[in-house]
N, C-alpha and C positions, 0 to 999 in steps of 0.2 A: 128788531134785532138789537142786541146789546153790543157794546163796544169796550174794548180794553185798549187804553193808550199805553204803548210800550216806549219807554225812554231808556236809551243806551248811553251810559256815561263815558264811553270812549269814542273818539273820532277816527281812530285808526281803521283803515279799510278792512283789514283781516283781523280785527279785534276779537278776542275770545268772548268778550261781553256781547258783541253783536251776534256771534254764532250761538251762544247760549240763548239769547233772546229769540233768534230765528227758530230754534228747535222748540222753545216754549210756545211760540205762536202756533206751531203745528199741532201741539197737544190740546189746544182749545177746541171745544165742540164747534160745529159749523154754525150754531146759533149765535155765537159770539164772534164779532169781527175784530181782528187784531189790527191796530193802526200804529205804525212806527212814527213817533213824533220827533222830528228833527230838532236838535238843539245847537248844532254846530254853526248855524248861520245867524244866531241871535246876536245882535249888537250887545256889547257889555252894558250892564245896567248902569244908568246914570239918572238920578232923580231930576236933574235939570231938563231931561228930555221927556218927562212924563206928560207934559202939556202939549207936546208936539205930535202925538199920535203916531209913534213908531210902528210902521206897518207889520214888521216881523214880530214885534211884541204882541200886537193885537191878534194876529193870526194864531200865534202860539197859545195865547190865553183862551182863544175860542176852542182849540182842539182839546185843551185840558177840561174846559167846561163841558164839552160834548161827551167826554169819556165817562162810562159808568164805573170804571175802576182803573187803577194805574199799576203798571208793572215796571219797576226799576231794576235794571241789570247793570252793575257798575264794577269797574276794577278799583283797585286801591292805589292811590298815589301818595307816597310819603305818609302813610298811616291815616289818610283821609280820603275824601271824594275828589274827583277831578274838578278843576276850576270851572270848566264848561258846564258841569252839572249844577254846581252851586249858583252860577250865573242864571241858569234856567229857572231854578227855584226862586231866586230873587225876582226875576222878571214876572213870573206867574203870581207872585204874592202882592204885587203893586198895581196901581196906586193904593193908598190907604182906603179901606172900605170896599175894595174890589179884588179880594184875594181869591184867585181861581182854584187854589188847592183846598180851601176850607171844606171839610166834610167829606173829602174824597177818600174812599178805601184804597189802600196802597199795599202792594207786596214788594219786598226788597230782597234781591238776590245779589250777593257779591261773589267775586271770583278772583283768583290769582294763580300765577304759575307756581307760587310758593306753597308752603304747607298749611298756612292758616286761613286761606281762602278769602282774603280781603276783609278780615274781621274788623279792622280799624275803620275802613270805609263804611261798612254796614252800620256800625255803631254811630258814627257821625251822621250818616244819612238819616237814620231813625230819629236822632235828636233834632235835626233840621226839619224833617217831615212833620214831627209832632208839633214843633214850634209854629208851623204855618197851618195847622189844623187838620192834617191828614190823620186817618185812622189806620194803624198798621194791622194788616191781615196776618193771622197765624198760619204757618209757623214763621216766627220772626227771626229765627236763627238759621239762615240758609247760606252756608259758606262753601263755595266750590274750590277745592284746592287742586293743584297740578292741572290747571285749565289747559295748558299747552298739549296735554295728552288725552283730551276728552273727545276728539273729533276725528272722523275719517277724512280722507282727502276731499270728499265732496261736501264737507261741512256739517254732516249729520253726526249725532252722538254715536260713539262706538263702544260705550260702556252700558251694558244692559241693566246692571244694578242701579246705576245713577239714573237711567231712564225711568225705571220703576219709581224711584224716589221722587223725581221731578213730576211724574204723573200725579203722585199724591199731593205735592205742593200745588200744582195747578188745579187739582180738584178743590182745594180749599178756596182758591180764588173764584172758581166757577160757582161754588156754593154761595158766595157773597153776592154774586151777580144774578144768578137764576134763582131768585128767592120766591117767585110766584109759583103756586101749585100747578101741576100739569092738569089739562082738561080732557085729554084723550090719550089713547094708547100710543099713538105716534109720538106726541110730544113727551109723554112720560118715558118712552123707550129712549128717545134721543138724549134725554138728560142722564141716562144710565151709562152711555158710552163715552169713552175718552180715547185719545189717540197717543201712540208712542212711535215716533219715527226712529228708524235705524238706518244704517247705510244702504240697505237693500230692500227694506219693506216698511210699510206703514201698518202698524198693528192696531186693531180696534179692540178695546177692552170694555167689559161690563163693570158694574160697581164692585164686583168681587175680584176685579183685576184678572178675569179669565178672558182669553182670546176668543172673540166672536166673529172676527173678520180680518182679512189681510189684503193689502195692495202690494203686489210684488213688482219691483222696478229695478232698473239699472240706470246709472248716469255716466255717460261718456261723451266727450266733445261737446259739452253744454246741451246735451239732449237727454231728457228723461224718458226712458222707454218703459211703458206700462205693459208688463208681460202677463199678469194674472190678477184678477179681482175675485175673492172668495168670501162668502158669508156662511157662518154656521147655520144649518137648517132651522134651528129653533129661533133664529133671529131674522129669517127671510120675510119679505113682504113689508118691511118697515123702512125701506129706502136707504138702508145702510150701504149697499153697494154704490149707489149714486153719491152718497156722502164721502165715500172713500175717494172717488174720482175727483169730487170737488176739492177735497183736502190735498190731493196730489197736484191739482191745478194751482192751489195756493203755494205748495212747496216749490213748484216751478217758478211762480211769480217772485217769491222771496229770494230765490237763488239765481234769478235771471236765466232761466232755462227754457228751451222749447220742449214740446211733448210729442212723442211718437206712440200712439195708442195701438199696440200690437195685439193685445188680447181682444176677443170678440166683444165682451161687455163694454170695454172702453171705446171701441170703435163705434158701437151702437149709441153710446152716450153722446159722443161728439156729433154724430149724425142727427140726433134729436135736438141738440142744443147748439144751433149755429153760432150764437153769440160767443161761445167758448172756443170756436175754431181758430181764432186769431193766434192762439198760443201754440198751434200745431206747426210741425216742421213743413 
């Protein structure tokens, strides 16, 4: 399994950057594991402490090293990146000769409630990322404006055109990670599908951005109710229905929800996979 390290530049509990990152994590194929890498608990970088083996720094650098690619989602503070994000980059780049960022492919997405989408933060972050040896994945100009109006109450994107655009952005990231050729029909097909979350359904798309499956759900009182799982007849037999449920489990984990599997397929899935039942109501 491949892994994407997701770094959110804001510490605010209901940060727009966090919500963007959560939705992007759901768009990844199930072959790629999203890992949110915490930066808010890192002690401020101080070269005097490098020889003392700061545990938080060591654990952070290990997570960066383990990631196959990185996804930064950041707000803009005073036309630049938040200090907590700059501190994380400084920590990961040290000590001399042990730069954890070097050679890592990275995608940068900025956002703002304003009209220019965090342009200044994006430009500064690219400059710093290149300075520590990261490779910027295209598209390099992803600025999300009016971020305060992009989400439904449950935290999922409520803008369909933006969802389609972000699907294309994530596809670029996936192409950098899944570079090995497929060896069979199942793995080939899985690389063709991507996911687009909306407030009421998880849409599965093929490489032509055509809908090939759906997971219909509702979220109320911290419970995600799965009401229907459907797959286009031409795509059946490839495990896509199971992957839809797996992705809905991830959605519940990311947003700290429990699951009520109402539809017959979802009920059968959880009966067969006892290890997943701990997330049920």
